C-alpha positions as CSV (number, residue, x, y, z in Angstrom):
1,M,0.1,-0.4,0.0
2,E,0.9,3.7,-0.7
3,R,2.2,5.3,2.2
4,V,-0.2,8.4,3.1
5,R,2.0,11.4,4.2
6,S,-0.1,13.4,1.9
7,R,-1.1,17.1,2.9
8,E,-4.9,15.9,3.5
9,Q,-3.5,12.7,5.8
10,T,-6.7,10.3,6.4
11,V,-5.3,7.5,8.3
12,F,-2.6,7.7,11.2
13,A,-0.4,5.1,12.8
14,F,1.1,5.0,16.1
15,E,3.1,2.6,17.9
16,I,3.6,2.6,21.8
17,S,6.5,1.6,22.7
18,A,7.7,-0.6,25.8
19,D,8.6,3.0,28.0
20,G,4.3,3.7,27.0
21,V,5.2,6.8,25.1
22,L,2.9,6.7,21.5
23,H,5.3,7.3,18.0
24,E,4.1,7.9,14.8
25,T,4.9,5.4,12.3
26,A,4.2,4.3,8.8
27,V,0.3,2.6,8.5
28,E,1.9,-0.3,6.1
29,D,4.6,-1.2,8.4
30,V,1.6,-1.6,11.0
31,I,-0.8,-3.6,8.4
32,D,2.3,-5.6,7.8
33,A,3.1,-6.2,11.5
34,H,-0.4,-7.7,12.2
35,L,-0.3,-9.7,9.5
36,G,2.1,-11.2,11.0
37,A,3.1,-12.3,14.6
38,S,3.4,-8.6,16.3
39,K,4.2,-8.5,19.8
40,G,3.9,-4.5,19.7
41,V,1.1,-2.6,20.3
42,H,-0.3,-0.4,17.5
43,W,-3.1,2.1,17.0
44,L,-4.7,3.0,13.4
45,H,-7.0,5.7,13.2
46,V,-8.9,6.5,10.4
47,K,-11.3,9.5,9.2
48,Q,-14.8,8.6,8.2
49,E,-14.6,10.2,4.9
50,G,-11.2,9.9,3.8
51,H,-10.2,8.2,0.5
52,S,-8.0,6.0,2.4
53,T,-10.2,4.1,4.6
54,E,-12.0,1.3,3.0
55,A,-8.6,0.8,1.5
56,V,-6.5,0.7,4.8
57,L,-9.6,-1.2,6.7
58,N,-10.0,-3.7,4.4
59,Q,-5.9,-4.8,4.6
60,L,-5.9,-5.4,8.2
61,P,-7.3,-8.7,9.7
62,L,-11.0,-8.4,10.9
63,D,-13.5,-10.2,9.7
64,A,-15.8,-8.6,6.8
65,D,-18.6,-8.2,9.0
66,L,-16.5,-6.1,11.8
67,I,-15.2,-4.0,8.6
68,E,-18.4,-3.0,7.8
69,S,-19.4,-2.3,11.5
70,L,-16.5,-0.2,11.5
71,K,-17.1,1.6,8.2
72,S,-21.2,2.1,9.5
73,A,-22.0,5.9,9.3
74,D,-25.4,5.3,11.4
75,A,-24.1,3.6,15.2
76,L,-25.3,4.3,18.7
77,P,-22.8,3.8,21.8
78,R,-22.0,0.4,22.4
79,C,-19.6,-2.9,23.9
80,T,-19.7,-5.7,22.2
81,I,-17.4,-8.7,23.1
82,F,-16.1,-11.2,20.6
83,A,-13.4,-14.0,21.2
84,Q,-10.5,-11.5,19.5
85,G,-11.3,-8.4,21.1
86,V,-13.8,-5.6,21.7
87,L,-16.3,-3.7,19.8
88,L,-17.1,-0.2,21.4
89,N,-18.5,2.4,19.8
90,L,-18.6,6.0,21.4
91,F,-20.3,9.6,20.9
92,V,-17.9,12.2,20.2
93,F,-19.5,15.7,21.6
94,K,-19.1,18.5,18.9
95,E,-19.6,21.9,19.9
96,L,-23.2,23.6,19.8
97,D,-24.4,24.8,16.2
98,Q,-26.3,28.2,15.4
99,S,-29.5,26.0,16.2
100,F,-28.1,25.2,19.6
101,L,-28.2,21.6,18.9
102,P,-25.6,19.5,19.6
103,D,-23.8,17.8,16.8
104,L,-22.5,14.4,17.5
105,A,-20.7,11.9,15.4
106,V,-19.6,8.0,16.3
107,L,-15.9,6.8,17.1
108,R,-16.1,3.4,16.3
109,M,-13.4,1.2,17.9
110,W,-11.6,-2.3,17.4
111,V,-9.8,-3.2,20.4
112,S,-7.8,-6.4,21.2
113,E,-4.7,-6.6,22.9
114,R,-2.3,-5.6,20.0
115,L,-4.2,-3.4,17.7
116,V,-6.5,-0.7,18.5
117,V,-8.7,0.4,15.4
118,S,-10.6,3.4,15.8
119,V,-12.8,4.8,12.4
120,C,-14.2,8.6,13.3
121,D,-15.1,11.9,10.8
122,D,-11.8,14.4,10.8
123,K,-13.2,17.0,13.3
124,S,-13.2,14.5,16.4
125,G,-10.1,16.2,17.5
126,I,-8.9,13.4,19.1
127,I,-5.2,13.4,17.4
128,P,-4.6,16.9,18.5
129,A,-5.8,16.1,21.9
130,L,-3.7,13.3,22.1
131,G,-0.6,14.5,20.8
132,E,-1.1,17.6,23.9
133,E,-0.8,14.9,26.7
134,V,1.6,13.4,25.2
135,K,3.5,16.1,25.0
136,R,2.8,16.7,29.2
137,G,4.5,13.2,30.0
138,L,1.5,10.7,29.2
139,R,2.0,7.0,29.0
140,L,0.0,4.6,27.9
141,H,1.3,1.0,28.2
142,N,-1.4,-0.8,26.6
143,A,-4.3,-0.9,24.2
144,A,-6.8,-0.2,27.3
145,E,-5.1,2.4,28.4
146,L,-4.9,4.0,25.1
147,V,-9.0,3.2,24.8
148,S,-9.4,4.3,28.7
149,F,-7.9,8.0,27.4
150,I,-9.7,8.0,24.6
151,A,-13.3,7.5,26.5
152,L,-11.9,10.5,29.2
153,S,-11.3,12.7,26.6
154,L,-14.9,12.3,25.3
155,A,-16.0,12.8,28.5
156,D,-14.1,16.3,28.9
157,R,-16.0,17.2,25.7
158,A,-19.3,17.3,26.8
159,E,-18.3,19.7,29.8
160,P,-18.5,22.9,27.2
161,L,-22.0,22.0,26.2
162,F,-23.2,21.8,30.0
163,E,-21.0,24.9,30.8
164,A,-22.5,26.7,27.2
165,L,-26.6,25.6,28.5
166,S,-25.8,26.7,32.0
167,D,-24.6,30.2,31.1
168,R,-27.6,30.2,28.9
169,I,-30.5,29.4,31.7
170,E,-28.3,31.8,34.0
171,N,-29.7,34.2,31.3
172,M,-33.0,33.5,31.4
173,E,-33.3,33.4,35.1
174,D,-31.8,36.8,35.4
175,L,-34.3,38.1,32.5
176,V,-37.8,36.4,34.2
177,L,-36.7,35.7,38.0
178,L,-35.0,39.2,38.4
179,K,-35.7,42.0,36.0
180,A,-39.4,40.1,35.0
181,L,-38.4,40.2,31.6
182,Q,-40.1,38.2,28.9
183,P,-37.6,35.8,27.1
184,W,-38.0,34.5,23.4
185,E,-39.3,31.5,24.0
186,T,-38.2,29.7,21.6
187,E,-34.7,30.1,23.1
188,L,-36.1,28.0,26.3
189,A,-37.7,25.7,23.8
190,H,-34.4,25.3,22.7
191,I,-32.5,24.6,25.9
192,R,-34.6,22.3,27.2
193,R,-34.1,20.3,24.1
194,T,-30.9,20.2,23.5
195,A,-30.3,19.1,27.3
196,T,-33.0,16.1,26.8
197,M,-31.1,14.7,23.7
198,I,-27.1,15.5,25.6
199,R,-28.9,13.3,28.3
200,R,-30.1,11.0,26.0
201,S,-27.2,10.4,24.4
202,L,-24.7,10.1,27.7
203,F,-26.0,7.2,29.3
204,P,-25.7,4.9,26.5
205,Q,-22.2,5.9,26.4
206,R,-22.0,5.4,29.9
207,D,-23.4,1.9,29.8
208,A,-20.7,1.1,26.9
209,I,-17.4,2.2,29.1
210,R,-18.8,0.8,31.9
211,G,-19.5,-2.4,29.7
212,F,-15.8,-2.2,28.6
213,E,-14.2,-1.6,32.1
214,I,-16.1,-4.5,33.8
215,E,-15.0,-7.0,31.0
216,N,-12.6,-9.8,32.4
217,M,-10.0,-9.0,29.6
218,A,-6.3,-9.8,29.6
219,L,-5.4,-6.5,28.6
220,M,-7.5,-4.3,30.7
221,S,-5.1,-3.3,33.9
222,R,-5.7,-1.3,36.7
223,A,-5.0,2.1,35.6
224,A,-7.2,1.7,32.1
225,Q,-9.6,0.7,34.5
226,V,-9.3,3.8,36.8
227,R,-9.4,6.1,33.9
228,L,-12.9,4.2,32.5
229,R,-14.4,4.4,36.3
230,E,-13.6,8.4,35.7
231,A,-15.2,8.9,32.7
232,A,-18.1,6.8,33.6
233,D,-18.7,9.1,36.7
234,R,-18.1,12.3,34.6
235,I,-20.8,11.3,32.1
236,T,-22.9,10.5,34.8
237,R,-22.4,14.0,36.2
238,I,-23.1,15.7,33.2
239,A,-26.0,13.5,33.0
240,E,-27.8,14.9,36.1
241,E,-26.3,18.1,35.3
242,M,-28.5,18.4,32.0
243,D,-31.6,16.8,34.6
244,A,-30.9,20.1,36.7
245,I,-31.1,21.9,33.4
246,R,-34.0,21.0,32.6
247,E,-35.6,21.4,36.0
248,R,-34.6,25.1,36.0
249,A,-35.6,25.0,32.5
250,E,-39.2,24.2,33.6
251,I,-39.0,26.6,36.6
252,V,-38.1,29.8,34.3
253,H,-41.2,28.4,32.3
254,D,-44.1,28.3,34.7
255,Q,-42.6,31.7,35.6
256,V,-43.4,32.8,32.3
257,M,-46.7,31.8,32.2
258,F,-47.5,32.6,35.7
259,N,-46.4,36.4,34.9
260,R,-48.3,36.2,31.7
261,A,-51.4,34.6,33.0
262,E,-50.9,37.6,36.0
263,Q,-50.5,40.2,33.3
264,T,-53.5,38.8,31.3
265,N,-55.7,39.1,34.6
266,R,-54.8,42.6,35.3
267,Y,-55.6,43.2,31.5
268,M,-58.8,41.7,32.1
269,L,-59.7,43.9,35.4
270,M,-59.0,46.9,33.7
271,L,-61.4,46.4,31.6
272,A,-64.1,44.9,33.5
273,V,-63.6,48.6,36.0
274,V,-63.7,50.6,32.8
275,A,-67.1,48.6,31.7
276,A,-68.1,48.8,35.1
277,V,-67.7,52.5,35.6
278,F,-69.5,53.2,32.0
279,L,-72.3,51.3,32.8
280,P,-73.9,53.2,34.7
281,L,-73.2,56.3,32.6
282,S,-74.9,54.3,29.8
283,L,-78.0,54.1,32.1
284,I,-78.6,57.1,32.6
285,T,-77.5,58.5,29.2
286,G,-79.6,56.1,28.0
287,L,-82.8,56.5,30.2
288,L,-82.6,60.8,29.9
289,G,-82.8,59.7,25.8
290,I,-86.3,58.0,25.5
291,N,-88.2,59.4,23.3
292,V,-91.0,59.7,25.8
293,G,-93.0,62.7,27.6
294,G,-91.5,63.8,31.3
295,I,-88.1,64.0,30.6
296,P,-86.8,66.2,33.6
297,G,-85.3,69.4,32.5
298,A,-86.3,68.6,28.3
299,H,-87.5,72.5,28.5
300,S,-84.9,73.9,30.2
301,P,-81.9,75.6,29.1
302,Y,-79.4,73.9,32.2
303,G,-80.9,70.4,31.0
304,F,-77.7,69.9,29.7
305,V,-75.2,71.1,31.5
306,V,-77.3,69.2,35.0
307,V,-76.5,65.9,33.4
308,C,-73.1,66.6,32.7
309,L,-72.4,67.7,35.8
310,L,-74.3,64.4,37.5
311,L,-72.5,61.8,34.8
312,L,-69.1,63.5,36.5
313,A,-70.1,63.1,39.8
314,V,-71.3,59.7,39.1
315,V,-67.9,59.4,37.7
316,A,-65.6,60.8,40.7
317,L,-67.9,58.4,43.0
318,Q,-67.0,55.6,41.4
319,I,-63.2,55.9,41.3
320,Y,-63.3,57.0,45.0
321,I,-65.0,53.4,45.5
322,V,-62.3,51.6,43.0
323,R,-59.8,53.8,45.2
324,R,-61.1,52.6,48.7
325,L,-61.4,48.8,47.9
326,K,-58.0,48.7,46.3
327,I,-58.9,47.2,43.4
328,L,-56.3,48.6,41.1
């Protein structure tokens, strides 16, 4: 196979040395090593949409069904145990898009004692994150420790999502609970929907990680179990925080509905008071406007003035009663 070293690199190959340091190596060297009797631990990371993806996977000593599972674009977090290794799918949490919805990708991994094959899109950021940790002195001594580091890194990627949602809901609470303003209902609905979607995605992720942790495999080390347990705990904590965000969004929504109902009631009360004020006036003018004899002041030049003064007196009396009773 032609060595992949183009600017748009789609396949990354690494070897874990005896001292636990990762070294980038040639893709064909890893494939040749595992077609034979390899004693080293290697990692192949293949981009989902890369032009070399299918060619590399087909040259690995893997079953056809397993290769199809690695190439599948639609998958959910799971941990499936085979005789030769483990198929582990995990969500990759990305930044929130403009519609305020999480962008999820799936990292598919085949994990055996000497070989780890991962497939994901080119926006996963796994390689840069690993490179930064290696510079800080990270040591990975087997395949399980590599997978545990990846799982912990993916759990950390959910933290910014929680922080972004938490900031948004705090702004909503300030608007509604402190300033009594009305926020956009669509934004509040987006927050609730996003928190629900992220929470729904976190629990399968946790179950897959715990499934990989509790399996009694030869490649599992104590350090790997500690990282996997920490990743599962972080995911559980973030899921609980998402529950808290949904509850806070419910409180804000209830307060918005209460404020709206209170405002509507005040408007209805004002309309009722206005109607009550004009009802006696309408009654008086209606009686004086009937076309029958005996209307008082009909032939007096001061009749209209007297009626107007009477109406003003009635209005003044009603305003006094309204204020006395504190209706408004």
